[in-house]
N, C-alpha and C positions, 0 to 999 in steps of 0.2 A: 504493500500500500504506500502511496505517495504521502509524504508529509504535507499536512495542510499549511498553506502559507497565507496568513492574514494580510489583507491589503491595508496599508496605512490609511487612517481616516484623515481626509483633507478638511482642515478647519477653515471655514470662510471668514474673511476679515469683517470687522464691524464697520459698516458704512455710516458716514456722517456727512451732512449737507450744510453748507453755509451759503445763505442767500443775503446779499447786501443791497442796501438802498443805493449806495453810490456806485459809480462805474469806474472810478479812478483811485481815490485815496484808500477806501476800505479794501477793494479787491487787491491792490498792490500789497497791502499789509498782510492780508490773509493768504494770498497766493504764496508768499514766502514761507508761511507756516505750512501750507499744504505741501509744498515741494519737499520740505524737510521730512515731514511725516510719511508721505507717499514713497519717498526714496528709501527710507530707513526701516519703515514698519509696514510695508505693503501687506504682509501676511497677517497683521494684527488689526490694522485700522486703515481704511481708505477714505480720504477726504475729498469731496467735490465742492466746488465753489462757483457761484454765479453772481455777477454784478448786474443788477436788473434795471437800475435807473428809475425804480418805482419807490413809493413811500407807504409807510404804515399799512393800511388795510390792503392796498393793491399788492404790496410786497408779500403779505401773508398769502394772498391768493396765488401769486406766482410760485411761492415756495411749495404750496400744497399741490400745484400742478406738476412741479418737478417730481414730487414724491409719487404721485399717481402714475406718471409716465415712465418712471424708472423701473428697470428690471431687477434692481437691487432693493432690498428693504433697508431703509435708513433707520438706524437706531436713534440718532439725534439729528434734529433739524434746527439750525441756529438762524434766526431771523434778525439781522443786524441793521438797525436804523437809528437815525438821529431824530430827536423830537422837533428840532428847528422851530418854526412858528406854526406848525400844523395844529388844527383844532384839537382841544384836549380829548374830546370824545374819540377821535381817531387813534390818538396815541394810546389811550387806556384800553380801547376796544381790541387793539392788536394784541396786547398782552393777555387780555381775557380769552381771546380766540386760541392763543397758544396753549393756555391752560386747559381749555375745554376740549381741544382737539387731540390732546396727548392720550396715548394708549400704552399698554404694556409693550407693544411692538415698536411704536414710534413716539418719541417725546419731542414736543415743540418747545423752543426756548425763545422768549422775547429778549433780545440783547439790545436794549435801547441805550442811548446816551443823551442826556439832557444838559446842554442843547446839542452837542456834536461830539464826534469821536475824538476830536482834538483835545477834549477834556481827558480822555484816557491817555493820550500821548503825554500831556502835561503832567499827569500824576506820576510819571516815571521819574520826574525831577524834584517834585515837591508836593506837599499836601495843599490842596486848594479847595476852598468852600464858598467862594463868592459867586453869587448868581449874576453872571454877565452875559451879554449877547455873544452868539457864536463867533462873530467876526472879530471880537476882541481876543479870542483864544490864539489866533494866528500870530500876532506880534509877540504875545507872551511866550508862546512856544519857541518862536525864533530867538527870543532873548535868552531863554534857558539853553537852547541848543548851542548858541554862540558861546556862552560861558563854558560849556563843556567841550568846545572845539569841534562841534559837529555841523558847522555851517548854519544855514537858515532854513526855515520850514517853508515848503510850498505844497500845494495840493497835488496829490498823485506822486509825490517823491518816492522813488522805487526802493530806496534802502531804509525805509523807516523801521521795519522790523529789526534789521540787523543792528542799527544804531541804538535802538531802544532795549534790545534783549538783555544787555547787562544790568539793566535797572528794573527788570520785570517784577522781582519780588517787592520792590519799593512801590511800584504801581498797584500791585494787588493789595498790599497793606493799606495804601491810601484810599483805594476804591472801596475796600471793606469798611473803612471808617465812615465814608460818605453813606454807604448802604445802611449802616447802623442808625445814622441820623434820619434817613429817609424811610425807616422800617414801616411806619404807619401811613405813608403817603403813596399816592398813585404815581405812576411814571411821569405824568404831566406835571405833577407838583413837586417832583424830586429834582430840584434845581439848586446846585449842580448834582449830578449823579450819573452813574454808568454801570451797566451790567456786563461789560466786555470782560471783566475779570473772571466771571463765571465760565465763559468759554475758554479763556486762557488757562484757568486752573484745570479744566477737564482735559485739555490737550497737553498740558505742561509735561507729564511723564514721557511723552513722545518727542519732546523738543530738546531733551538733554542727551544728545547722542554721544 
């Protein structure tokens, strides 16, 4: 009798989807993360990313369409958007839809920044809790980057992840402090505040190659 040879079980990677409001700044940042993860951990996690150019409720619809069309089952769907000056109902409703649409199979996450993702970037350098307009973040960010010898900030700058990565733990700590202050507030009322740290914390184990 021939010896039975068990076939090795092929473990499918965990698929995750990031859908961003922006088509420049956010995709550039998260694509850098995607490239690191997909190259080093393809067998454990596979990250897809789309920059949609849509906002709040429309962005949620786009994300759900990607999930429905995909042949892969996404474990986590991260919807990344700025609150900007959109109506409060839209901002809060998007977060509510993420919670309501989550299942054991697929979990939706509302990764909002009030007012903009530049707050997340700024938190890499210092704790900041002043409620300012989104356009005021850019010169503040450029000032911090210049002090660190990192040049100036511009929308869509391709190396933002690599220059911010050494200060990631500082940003997470600062974002958590803001989140504690905003604990009882809606996303629209959480100014300033950002949930980007939740996405980064989830992916962080795969970013330390």
